[in-house]
VEXLUMTI-928336 format. One record per residue (C-alpha): residue number from 0; residue in one letter; x, y, z. Coordinates in steps of 0.05 Angstrom, whole numbers. Last residue first. Layout:
<atom><num>NUM</num><residu>a</residu><xx>X</xx><yy>Y</yy><zz>Z</zz></atom>
...
***
This chain:
<atom><num>151</num><residu>g</residu><xx>2272</xx><yy>2110</yy><zz>1824</zz></atom>
<atom><num>150</num><residu>t</residu><xx>2230</xx><yy>2050</yy><zz>1813</zz></atom>
<atom><num>149</num><residu>a</residu><xx>2172</xx><yy>2079</yy><zz>1783</zz></atom>
<atom><num>148</num><residu>i</residu><xx>2149</xx><yy>2027</yy><zz>1733</zz></atom>
<atom><num>147</num><residu>i</residu><xx>2077</xx><yy>2043</yy><zz>1714</zz></atom>
<atom><num>146</num><residu>v</residu><xx>2040</xx><yy>1985</yy><zz>1689</zz></atom>
<atom><num>145</num><residu>n</residu><xx>1970</xx><yy>1986</yy><zz>1650</zz></atom>
<atom><num>144</num><residu>k</residu><xx>1914</xx><yy>1933</yy><zz>1641</zz></atom>
<atom><num>143</num><residu>a</residu><xx>1941</xx><yy>1897</yy><zz>1703</zz></atom>
<atom><num>142</num><residu>a</residu><xx>1947</xx><yy>1825</yy><zz>1730</zz></atom>
<atom><num>141</num><residu>v</residu><xx>1969</xx><yy>1802</yy><zz>1799</zz></atom>
<atom><num>140</num><residu>s</residu><xx>2011</xx><yy>1746</yy><zz>1824</zz></atom>
<atom><num>139</num><residu>a</residu><xx>2023</xx><yy>1735</yy><zz>1896</zz></atom>
<atom><num>138</num><residu>t</residu><xx>2076</xx><yy>1708</yy><zz>1945</zz></atom>
<atom><num>137</num><residu>i</residu><xx>2131</xx><yy>1689</yy><zz>1901</zz></atom>
<atom><num>136</num><residu>k</residu><xx>2195</xx><yy>1677</yy><zz>1934</zz></atom>
<atom><num>135</num><residu>d</residu><xx>2250</xx><yy>1726</yy><zz>1919</zz></atom>
<atom><num>134</num><residu>n</residu><xx>2275</xx><yy>1719</yy><zz>1988</zz></atom>
<atom><num>133</num><residu>r</residu><xx>2254</xx><yy>1792</yy><zz>2007</zz></atom>
<atom><num>132</num><residu>d</residu><xx>2183</xx><yy>1768</yy><zz>1988</zz></atom>
<atom><num>131</num><residu>c</residu><xx>2160</xx><yy>1770</yy><zz>1914</zz></atom>
<atom><num>130</num><residu>i</residu><xx>2096</xx><yy>1799</yy><zz>1877</zz></atom>
<atom><num>129</num><residu>d</residu><xx>2092</xx><yy>1769</yy><zz>1807</zz></atom>
<atom><num>128</num><residu>i</residu><xx>2063</xx><yy>1820</yy><zz>1757</zz></atom>
<atom><num>127</num><residu>a</residu><xx>2022</xx><yy>1801</yy><zz>1694</zz></atom>
<atom><num>126</num><residu>l</residu><xx>2021</xx><yy>1852</yy><zz>1637</zz></atom>
<atom><num>125</num><residu>g</residu><xx>2019</xx><yy>1796</yy><zz>1585</zz></atom>
<atom><num>124</num><residu>p</residu><xx>2089</xx><yy>1776</yy><zz>1598</zz></atom>
<atom><num>123</num><residu>k</residu><xx>2115</xx><yy>1783</yy><zz>1666</zz></atom>
<atom><num>122</num><residu>l</residu><xx>2139</xx><yy>1840</yy><zz>1712</zz></atom>
<atom><num>121</num><residu>k</residu><xx>2169</xx><yy>1826</yy><zz>1772</zz></atom>
<atom><num>120</num><residu>g</residu><xx>2148</xx><yy>1868</yy><zz>1832</zz></atom>
<atom><num>119</num><residu>g</residu><xx>2180</xx><yy>1864</yy><zz>1902</zz></atom>
<atom><num>118</num><residu>g</residu><xx>2136</xx><yy>1859</yy><zz>1962</zz></atom>
<atom><num>117</num><residu>e</residu><xx>2080</xx><yy>1889</yy><zz>2002</zz></atom>
<atom><num>116</num><residu>l</residu><xx>2022</xx><yy>1898</yy><zz>1949</zz></atom>
<atom><num>115</num><residu>w</residu><xx>1986</xx><yy>1961</yy><zz>1975</zz></atom>
<atom><num>114</num><residu>t</residu><xx>1920</xx><yy>1970</yy><zz>1950</zz></atom>
<atom><num>113</num><residu>v</residu><xx>1899</xx><yy>2042</yy><zz>1932</zz></atom>
<atom><num>112</num><residu>g</residu><xx>1831</xx><yy>2059</yy><zz>1954</zz></atom>
<atom><num>111</num><residu>n</residu><xx>1835</xx><yy>2135</yy><zz>1958</zz></atom>
<atom><num>110</num><residu>k</residu><xx>1827</xx><yy>2141</yy><zz>2032</zz></atom>
<atom><num>109</num><residu>k</residu><xx>1870</xx><yy>2077</yy><zz>2041</zz></atom>
<atom><num>108</num><residu>f</residu><xx>1929</xx><yy>2098</yy><zz>2003</zz></atom>
<atom><num>107</num><residu>l</residu><xx>1922</xx><yy>2169</yy><zz>2033</zz></atom>
<atom><num>106</num><residu>g</residu><xx>1928</xx><yy>2140</yy><zz>2101</zz></atom>
<atom><num>105</num><residu>a</residu><xx>1990</xx><yy>2097</yy><zz>2080</zz></atom>
<atom><num>104</num><residu>i</residu><xx>2023</xx><yy>2160</yy><zz>2050</zz></atom>
<atom><num>103</num><residu>g</residu><xx>2012</xx><yy>2202</yy><zz>2115</zz></atom>
<atom><num>102</num><residu>t</residu><xx>2038</xx><yy>2141</yy><zz>2158</zz></atom>
<atom><num>101</num><residu>t</residu><xx>2102</xx><yy>2149</yy><zz>2111</zz></atom>
<atom><num>100</num><residu>l</residu><xx>2104</xx><yy>2223</yy><zz>2128</zz></atom>
<atom><num>99</num><residu>t</residu><xx>2093</xx><yy>2218</yy><zz>2199</zz></atom>
<atom><num>98</num><residu>k</residu><xx>2139</xx><yy>2161</yy><zz>2209</zz></atom>
<atom><num>97</num><residu>v</residu><xx>2195</xx><yy>2198</yy><zz>2172</zz></atom>
<atom><num>96</num><residu>i</residu><xx>2185</xx><yy>2265</yy><zz>2215</zz></atom>
<atom><num>95</num><residu>k</residu><xx>2183</xx><yy>2225</yy><zz>2278</zz></atom>
<atom><num>94</num><residu>n</residu><xx>2247</xx><yy>2189</yy><zz>2259</zz></atom>
<atom><num>93</num><residu>k</residu><xx>2283</xx><yy>2254</yy><zz>2247</zz></atom>
<atom><num>92</num><residu>r</residu><xx>2263</xx><yy>2282</yy><zz>2314</zz></atom>
<atom><num>91</num><residu>k</residu><xx>2288</xx><yy>2221</yy><zz>2348</zz></atom>
<atom><num>90</num><residu>q</residu><xx>2357</xx><yy>2224</yy><zz>2309</zz></atom>
<atom><num>89</num><residu>m</residu><xx>2361</xx><yy>2297</yy><zz>2336</zz></atom>
<atom><num>88</num><residu>r</residu><xx>2345</xx><yy>2275</yy><zz>2405</zz></atom>
<atom><num>87</num><residu>a</residu><xx>2403</xx><yy>2221</yy><zz>2401</zz></atom>
<atom><num>86</num><residu>i</residu><xx>2449</xx><yy>2268</yy><zz>2370</zz></atom>
<atom><num>85</num><residu>d</residu><xx>2444</xx><yy>2312</yy><zz>2433</zz></atom>
<atom><num>84</num><residu>i</residu><xx>2486</xx><yy>2378</yy><zz>2414</zz></atom>
<atom><num>83</num><residu>s</residu><xx>2508</xx><yy>2432</yy><zz>2467</zz></atom>
<atom><num>82</num><residu>v</residu><xx>2495</xx><yy>2503</yy><zz>2474</zz></atom>
<atom><num>81</num><residu>g</residu><xx>2541</xx><yy>2529</yy><zz>2538</zz></atom>
<atom><num>80</num><residu>e</residu><xx>2535</xx><yy>2600</yy><zz>2518</zz></atom>
<atom><num>79</num><residu>a</residu><xx>2476</xx><yy>2622</yy><zz>2484</zz></atom>
<atom><num>78</num><residu>d</residu><xx>2477</xx><yy>2698</yy><zz>2496</zz></atom>
<atom><num>77</num><residu>i</residu><xx>2423</xx><yy>2728</yy><zz>2449</zz></atom>
<atom><num>76</num><residu>g</residu><xx>2435</xx><yy>2803</yy><zz>2425</zz></atom>
<atom><num>75</num><residu>h</residu><xx>2418</xx><yy>2786</yy><zz>2356</zz></atom>
<atom><num>74</num><residu>d</residu><xx>2490</xx><yy>2784</yy><zz>2330</zz></atom>
<atom><num>73</num><residu>k</residu><xx>2505</xx><yy>2740</yy><zz>2392</zz></atom>
<atom><num>72</num><residu>a</residu><xx>2457</xx><yy>2690</yy><zz>2362</zz></atom>
<atom><num>71</num><residu>h</residu><xx>2503</xx><yy>2678</yy><zz>2300</zz></atom>
<atom><num>70</num><residu>l</residu><xx>2557</xx><yy>2628</yy><zz>2314</zz></atom>
<atom><num>69</num><residu>q</residu><xx>2536</xx><yy>2582</yy><zz>2364</zz></atom>
<atom><num>68</num><residu>l</residu><xx>2462</xx><yy>2591</yy><zz>2363</zz></atom>
<atom><num>67</num><residu>h</residu><xx>2464</xx><yy>2593</yy><zz>2287</zz></atom>
<atom><num>66</num><residu>e</residu><xx>2507</xx><yy>2530</yy><zz>2286</zz></atom>
<atom><num>65</num><residu>f</residu><xx>2459</xx><yy>2490</yy><zz>2327</zz></atom>
<atom><num>64</num><residu>h</residu><xx>2396</xx><yy>2513</yy><zz>2294</zz></atom>
<atom><num>63</num><residu>h</residu><xx>2434</xx><yy>2494</yy><zz>2222</zz></atom>
<atom><num>62</num><residu>s</residu><xx>2449</xx><yy>2424</yy><zz>2254</zz></atom>
<atom><num>61</num><residu>s</residu><xx>2377</xx><yy>2412</yy><zz>2267</zz></atom>
<atom><num>60</num><residu>d</residu><xx>2358</xx><yy>2434</yy><zz>2194</zz></atom>
<atom><num>59</num><residu>l</residu><xx>2413</xx><yy>2385</yy><zz>2169</zz></atom>
<atom><num>58</num><residu>l</residu><xx>2387</xx><yy>2330</yy><zz>2211</zz></atom>
<atom><num>57</num><residu>a</residu><xx>2316</xx><yy>2344</yy><zz>2181</zz></atom>
<atom><num>56</num><residu>k</residu><xx>2343</xx><yy>2346</yy><zz>2108</zz></atom>
<atom><num>55</num><residu>s</residu><xx>2381</xx><yy>2283</yy><zz>2114</zz></atom>
<atom><num>54</num><residu>p</residu><xx>2319</xx><yy>2245</yy><zz>2133</zz></atom>
<atom><num>53</num><residu>i</residu><xx>2277</xx><yy>2278</yy><zz>2080</zz></atom>
<atom><num>52</num><residu>c</residu><xx>2327</xx><yy>2266</yy><zz>2027</zz></atom>
<atom><num>51</num><residu>g</residu><xx>2353</xx><yy>2191</yy><zz>2036</zz></atom>
<atom><num>50</num><residu>v</residu><xx>2333</xx><yy>2140</yy><zz>2086</zz></atom>
<atom><num>49</num><residu>n</residu><xx>2257</xx><yy>2137</yy><zz>2089</zz></atom>
<atom><num>48</num><residu>l</residu><xx>2230</xx><yy>2195</yy><zz>2049</zz></atom>
<atom><num>47</num><residu>c</residu><xx>2278</xx><yy>2191</yy><zz>1985</zz></atom>
<atom><num>46</num><residu>t</residu><xx>2290</xx><yy>2114</yy><zz>1989</zz></atom>
<atom><num>45</num><residu>g</residu><xx>2222</xx><yy>2102</yy><zz>1977</zz></atom>
<atom><num>44</num><residu>g</residu><xx>2160</xx><yy>2129</yy><zz>2011</zz></atom>
<atom><num>43</num><residu>l</residu><xx>2121</xx><yy>2070</yy><zz>2035</zz></atom>
<atom><num>42</num><residu>t</residu><xx>2145</xx><yy>2023</yy><zz>2090</zz></atom>
<atom><num>41</num><residu>p</residu><xx>2151</xx><yy>1951</yy><zz>2111</zz></atom>
<atom><num>40</num><residu>k</residu><xx>2181</xx><yy>1949</yy><zz>2188</zz></atom>
<atom><num>39</num><residu>g</residu><xx>2253</xx><yy>1934</yy><zz>2200</zz></atom>
<atom><num>38</num><residu>q</residu><xx>2270</xx><yy>1995</yy><zz>2243</zz></atom>
<atom><num>37</num><residu>p</residu><xx>2309</xx><yy>2019</yy><zz>2181</zz></atom>
<atom><num>36</num><residu>h</residu><xx>2246</xx><yy>2022</yy><zz>2141</zz></atom>
<atom><num>35</num><residu>v</residu><xx>2235</xx><yy>1965</yy><zz>2100</zz></atom>
<atom><num>34</num><residu>g</residu><xx>2219</xx><yy>1983</yy><zz>2023</zz></atom>
<atom><num>33</num><residu>r</residu><xx>2185</xx><yy>1923</yy><zz>1980</zz></atom>
<atom><num>32</num><residu>e</residu><xx>2129</xx><yy>1965</yy><zz>1945</zz></atom>
<atom><num>31</num><residu>v</residu><xx>2079</xx><yy>1944</yy><zz>1893</zz></atom>
<atom><num>30</num><residu>c</residu><xx>2022</xx><yy>1994</yy><zz>1888</zz></atom>
<atom><num>29</num><residu>a</residu><xx>1950</xx><yy>1977</yy><zz>1866</zz></atom>
<atom><num>28</num><residu>t</residu><xx>1900</xx><yy>2013</yy><zz>1827</zz></atom>
<atom><num>27</num><residu>k</residu><xx>1828</xx><yy>2006</yy><zz>1807</zz></atom>
<atom><num>26</num><residu>l</residu><xx>1817</xx><yy>2073</yy><zz>1766</zz></atom>
<atom><num>25</num><residu>g</residu><xx>1766</xx><yy>2120</yy><zz>1787</zz></atom>
<atom><num>24</num><residu>l</residu><xx>1805</xx><yy>2185</yy><zz>1771</zz></atom>
<atom><num>23</num><residu>q</residu><xx>1828</xx><yy>2189</yy><zz>1846</zz></atom>
<atom><num>22</num><residu>a</residu><xx>1852</xx><yy>2117</yy><zz>1847</zz></atom>
<atom><num>21</num><residu>c</residu><xx>1898</xx><yy>2139</yy><zz>1785</zz></atom>
<atom><num>20</num><residu>r</residu><xx>1923</xx><yy>2198</yy><zz>1824</zz></atom>
<atom><num>19</num><residu>i</residu><xx>1937</xx><yy>2161</yy><zz>1887</zz></atom>
<atom><num>18</num><residu>a</residu><xx>1976</xx><yy>2113</yy><zz>1847</zz></atom>
<atom><num>17</num><residu>a</residu><xx>2017</xx><yy>2165</yy><zz>1810</zz></atom>
<atom><num>16</num><residu>v</residu><xx>2033</xx><yy>2203</yy><zz>1875</zz></atom>
<atom><num>15</num><residu>y</residu><xx>2055</xx><yy>2138</yy><zz>1906</zz></atom>
<atom><num>14</num><residu>g</residu><xx>2104</xx><yy>2122</yy><zz>1852</zz></atom>
<atom><num>13</num><residu>g</residu><xx>2135</xx><yy>2188</yy><zz>1837</zz></atom>
<atom><num>12</num><residu>p</residu><xx>2156</xx><yy>2203</yy><zz>1907</zz></atom>
<atom><num>11</num><residu>g</residu><xx>2172</xx><yy>2130</yy><zz>1923</zz></atom>
<atom><num>10</num><residu>a</residu><xx>2123</xx><yy>2074</yy><zz>1921</zz></atom>
<atom><num>9</num><residu>g</residu><xx>2154</xx><yy>2028</yy><zz>1863</zz></atom>
<atom><num>8</num><residu>i</residu><xx>2116</xx><yy>1985</yy><zz>1815</zz></atom>
<atom><num>7</num><residu>v</residu><xx>2051</xx><yy>2019</yy><zz>1804</zz></atom>
<atom><num>6</num><residu>v</residu><xx>1989</xx><yy>1974</yy><zz>1779</zz></atom>
<atom><num>5</num><residu>v</residu><xx>1935</xx><yy>2001</yy><zz>1737</zz></atom>
<atom><num>4</num><residu>d</residu><xx>1869</xx><yy>1977</yy><zz>1719</zz></atom>
<atom><num>3</num><residu>y</residu><xx>1878</xx><yy>1919</yy><zz>1765</zz></atom>
<atom><num>2</num><residu>k</residu><xx>1863</xx><yy>1844</yy><zz>1767</zz></atom>
<atom><num>1</num><residu>d</residu><xx>1870</xx><yy>1799</yy><zz>1824</zz></atom>
<atom><num>0</num><residu>m</residu><xx>1892</xx><yy>1730</yy><zz>1809</zz></atom>
***
């Protein structure tokens, strides 16, 4: 059984920041995350980064540009007749933003020595944590001196 100074359960905005900071302070750190991006790949960043706040804001930003061209560009002397919206390209831009940010978190984990334990975490007596796959099958068990629960 691997032993860590700190195990963080959850790699959303609070969890990944806590894990990175613990590692920067010299603590042997792991972060448990079971998130799967809509394309089916394991991912860090939690709901906010993958399907919540960040994707929504990316799409809203694109929508605001469209609205500005339609309703306000003429005020600036810009004639933008025939402006159309391409939802597929908006989605592609949004997906690129999400990929860039999730890849960045994985890079920060690697740079700072945080171990990513892919799966769900079940806290057991004595600060042991079972790591489970999507079918709730235990794939690993780890021990920790400290546990941070950052599940949103």
